[in-house]
C-alpha positions, 0 to 999 in steps of 0.5 A: 473887951473880950472876957479873957483879956480882962483877967490880968486886970481884974481887981475887986477894989478898982475900976479900970479906965480905958480910952478907945479910938473910933477910927473910920475911913471910907465906911470902914472901922479900924479894929484890932484883930485878936485870936484866942483858943476858941476864935477870932474877935475884934476890938477897938484900938486903945487900952488902960489909962496909966497913973498920971496919964491923960486920956488923950495921952493914953489913946495916942500911946495905945494907938501907936503900940497896937496899930503903929498909927498916930492919931488926932483925938477928937470928941468923946462919942460913947462911954460904957461900963463893962461890969463883967459879972453881968455878961457872958465872960463873967467866969473869966474875969469875976469882979472886973469893972471897966469904964471905957471912953470912946473917942472919935479919932483921925489918922495922922499918919497911916504909913506904918499901920499894922506895925504896932510896937507893943501889940496885946497878947492875943492881937494878931494884926489890924483889920478894917471892918465895913461898918455896914457889915459889922453884924458879921464879925465878933466885935466887942463891945457888940453894942458898936454894931448898932450905934455906929450904924445909927447916930455916929456923931452924938455923944452917948452913955451906953450903960453896962453893955457888951 
C-alpha cells in the first residue's frame, strides 16, 4: 500500500485486514494504476475487509468496485504485514498496521474491465504489467516483483515488507 493511501485508515489501536487479488493472464499482472502529487504507482486490486464480511466477499466486492471484474477467488498465495513505522511511508501513516492476504484469482468476466463502480481516490485506471518487467514499475508491495518471478504458486508468509 502506498503510504499516502493508508492515512485515512490509520488507527493506533486496530490492525486493518485487507484482501488482495493476484490476477495474471498471458504473463501479465492486473494492477490498479494510481497517481498522487508526486508520481504514478501500481497496486493489486483489493482492499479492506468490512465487519461481518468474509475475505472472499471482500475480494469479490473490491474487484468489482475498482476494476469492474468478477473473479473466482482461489488459494492464498501470500500474506504480509505492513507496519508503516518500519517503511519509507512512515511519515504519512504513523502507527498504521495492515495485514494483507493475497489470493490467486481467476477472471470470470472481463468484458467491463477498467469500469469500476467505486474506484479508490487516487486510482486512474487499471494496467496489465508484464511480470518479467515488474522491476520497471513502482509496484507495491515491491516484494511482489521478486516473488511473482519465482515460485508463484506456493503459499508464503512474506513478513513485514513493502
